[in-house]
N, C-alpha and C positions, 0 to 999 in steps of 0.2 A: 545706487547702481542702475536705476531705471533709465533706459535709453531714450533719448529725445529723437523724435522723427517728425517728418512733415510729409503728409500724404498728397500734397498738391493743393489742398484747401484749408487744412487746419494742422496745428501742432498736436502731436500725440506724445504721451509720456508712458512708457512701458506698454504692455506688461513685460516685454523682454528686458532682461537685466544683463549688465556687463559682468556681474559677479565680482569675485575677488581677483580673477585672472582671465582676461587681461585687465579687467576693472575699468573705471572711468579713464578718460584721456589723460587726466592729471596724474594717474598712477605711473605714467611713463612706459607703458608696455604696449602702446599702439591701440589702446582701447577706444571705444566710440564716445561721442558726446553724451553726457548723462546729467541727471539732476545734481549730482555732486559737483560737476564742473560749473554748473550755473551758480550754485551756492558759493563756490570758491571765487568766481569772478565778481560776484556781488558783495564780497567781503564777509560772508556768513561763516566761512571757514578761514582760520588764520594759519597760513603755511608754516609760520615760525613756531606755532604751537603743536604741530604734528610731528610725529617721530620720523626719523630717516629710515624708513623700511620699504621704500618704493623703487621702481625701476628694475632693470634687468639684474642688477647686482643685489637688489633687496636692501640697499643701504643708502638710497638717494632720497632727497626731499621731494615734496609734491612738485610736479612740473606745471607751473602756472601758465607758461608760454604755450604748452600743448593744449591747455583748456581754451586759451584765447584764440589760437589758430583754428581749433575745431569749431568754436562758436562763430567765428568770423565767416568760415565756409558755410556754416548752417544758415546764418543770417543772409548771406549772399544768395543762397538757393531759394530761401523764402521770398526775398524781395524780387528775384527774377521771375518766379512763377506767379506772384500776385501783383507785380507791378507797383510795389510799395517801396517805402524808404525807411524801414525800421532800423534803428541802431542796434548794435550788439546788446547793449544794456536793456533796451526795451524787449528784445527777444528773450533774453535770460529771465527777466521779470515775468514775461508771459508764460514761459515754460514752468516756472514755479507756481504760477496761478493755476495752470492746468493740473499740475501734480497735486496741489492742495484740493482742488475740486474733486479729483479722483478719490482722495482719502475721505473727503466729506460725503461723497456719494456712498461709499462703503459703510460709513458710520450711520448714515440715515437709513440704510437698508436694514441694519440690525437694531435700530432704535426707534426712529420716527415711524417707520413702516409697521412697527409692532405696538404703536400706541404710546411710546415714551416721549416726553418732552425733554430733549437734551439740554435745554437751557437751565434745567433744574439739577444738572449733574456737573461734576468736574471732569476735565479731560486729563486722563492719565497717559503719560507719554513713555514710550520705550523705543529703543533702537538708536543706532548711531546718529541718525539725522533728526531725531525727535524734536530736539530743541530748536532746530532750524526752521521747522514748519509748524510748531505748536501754536504760536500766536495767530498765524494766518488761518489755520484750520478752526481754532476757537472763535475767531472773529466771524467766519462764515457761518458757524453754527450758533452764534450768539451765546457762547459759553463764557461765563465770567471767571472761572477758576481753573487753573492749570497746575497739575502735580507732576513734577519731574524728579524721580528718585535719583539719588547720587550714583547708582549703578545702572541707570536706564540704558546708557550707551553700550554696555557690554552684556545686555541681557541674553542675547543669543549665544555668545561665547561662554557665559557662565552656565547657561542651560546645557550646552553640549558637554561641558566639563563635568557637570554634576549628574547628568543623566546616565542611566544604565543602557547599554547597547540592547536593542531589541529587534526582533524579526517577526514578520507577520506572514502567515501563509493561509490561504483560503481556498475553499472548493465550493462551487455552486451546485445546489440541488433545485432545479426548476420544477419542483413538484409541490403539491399541497402537503402540508405537514402530516395529514392522515395517511398519505401514501408513502411516507418515508419511515422505514422501520428503525428500531434502536440499533439493530445490527448494521444497517447501512451507515448510520452516523458514527458508530464506534469504529468501524473499519476505515471510514474516511479520515477520522482523527488520527488513527494509528498510522495511516499512510503519510499524513502530513508530518506527524511527529518523527517518523523515520527519516524524512527529508531534513527536518530540523536537527536531528542528532548528527548529521554529517557535517554540520557547521562546527568548526573547532573553536573552542573558547577556553580561556584559562580559569574562568570562574564557574564553569558548568552552565547548564541550561535549566531554567525554571519554566515550565509550560503551563499555560492556562488555555482552557477550551471555552469557546463562545459560539453561540448560534445567532445569526442575524435573521430575524423573521419579519416578513412584511405581508401586508394584506394584498390580495390579488388586485392588480391594476394600480398599485401604489409604488412609488419609488422610495418612500420613507420606511425605515425599518426600526425595530426594537431589538436590542442586544440582550441576550440572556446567557448566564453561566450554564455550562453543560456538565452534568454529572451522570454518568451511565448508571449509577446506583439509585438515582431518583427518577420518578416518572416524568415525562414531558408534560 
């Protein structure tokens, strides 16, 4: 769903997303050009293998023509501004390269930047588009092994289905811990719990109390369980 844009000098991918509605152009709801459309045009998504759950009726197939028209307009805009003569296919491939580089940058930030050599690890994929980008991402990272679970494409949906509904409420105390009394904290928690109790639920509410404490001058914090019967 990441939206493809051109800022006058370079192609950008996301972070804005078309979401599920309107979704990508191929969803048939007037959505923008996205990574999904590029994958569809390049044959990485097979329209005949997708369910008929798109369009205004929610019963239509993927609209390949909508993707082609959106990409054609995008390519024309790029060529006019740069004075180039790229084809639609070249632009689509370029968009996917940018998308892959974005993912590689995020992986390097959480691995290489912390001293890990990703070449010694396997790339575990999840998400509906995982398999469409796995090889490209692994190639850029020089990773030799890719693991794709049979349910990787529905991970988010499965997670939503199996997760318990939760709410989080917080209140800030911009004071040093020695200046905050136990009474201050207990009253703050009771106030927050009163707000939580106004939320109607069939299964009832289970409440946990936590304190996020950080050093002065730091944005990093440690989370502690709070129990008013135990000393801080």
